[in-house]
C-alpha positions in Angstrom: -42.9 24.8 -55.5 -42.4 27.8 -53.3 -39.2 29.3 -52.2 -38.3 30.9 -48.9 -38.5 34.6 -48.5 -35.2 36.5 -48.3 -34.4 39.3 -45.9 -31.1 41.3 -46.0 -29.2 41.6 -42.8 -26.6 44.4 -43.2 -25.6 44.8 -39.6 -22.7 42.3 -40.0 -21.8 43.6 -43.5 -18.1 44.6 -43.9 -16.3 46.1 -46.7 -15.6 42.8 -48.5 -18.4 40.7 -47.1 -21.4 41.9 -49.1 -24.9 41.2 -48.2 -25.6 38.4 -45.7 -28.8 36.5 -46.6 -31.3 35.2 -44.0 -33.5 32.7 -45.8 -36.4 31.1 -44.0 -36.5 27.3 -44.4 -32.9 27.0 -45.7 -30.2 25.6 -43.5 -27.2 27.7 -42.6 -24.9 25.8 -45.0 -27.0 26.5 -48.1 -27.5 30.1 -46.9 -23.7 30.5 -46.7 -23.3 29.1 -50.3 -26.0 31.5 -51.7 -24.2 34.4 -50.0 -20.9 33.2 -51.4 -22.4 33.0 -54.9 -23.8 36.6 -54.6 -20.4 37.9 -53.4 -18.6 36.2 -56.2 -21.0 37.6 -58.8 -20.7 41.0 -57.3 -16.9 40.9 -57.9 -17.1 38.9 -61.1 -20.2 39.7 -63.1 -21.1 37.6 -66.1 -19.8 34.3 -64.8 -21.2 31.0 -66.0 -22.2 27.9 -64.0 -19.0 26.0 -64.4 -16.9 28.9 -63.1 -19.2 29.4 -60.1 -19.2 25.7 -59.4 -15.4 25.7 -59.4 -15.2 28.8 -57.2 -17.5 27.3 -54.4 -16.3 23.8 -55.0 -19.8 22.3 -55.6 -21.2 20.3 -58.5 -22.8 21.9 -61.5 -26.2 20.6 -60.5 -26.0 22.0 -57.0 -24.9 25.4 -58.3 -27.9 25.3 -60.8 -30.2 24.6 -57.9 -28.7 27.5 -55.9 -28.9 29.8 -58.9 -32.6 29.0 -59.3 -33.3 30.0 -55.7 -31.5 33.3 -56.4 -33.3 33.9 -59.7 -36.7 33.1 -58.3 -36.1 35.7 -55.6 -35.1 38.3 -58.2 -31.5 38.7 -56.9 -29.7 37.6 -60.0 -30.4 37.3 -63.7 -28.8 35.9 -66.8 -27.4 38.4 -69.3 -26.6 37.6 -72.9 -26.9 34.6 -75.2 -27.1 31.1 -73.7 -23.7 30.2 -75.1 -21.8 33.3 -74.2 -23.8 35.0 -71.4 -23.5 34.8 -67.7 -25.1 35.6 -64.4 -25.3 39.1 -62.9 -26.7 40.7 -59.7 -29.9 42.7 -60.4 -30.6 44.1 -57.0 
């Protein structure tokens, strides 16, 4: 399974907005959720799936699917032990 390429569009970036993703082959709603996850992790590094799911008001399985897209594109990583670690931005 291949994932879409990601380009960063910084022309609309504001102080609190963070990076806006443009992902080929992903609809605007998913793109918005991925951007929201990145912004949340930028301000709250080390968060776990349930916390992210609650923040964006999506199911755990949906958040796991979104995190996989971000991990596969080397934008985030998991830091720490499986029980106590969390996701961080790596780029």
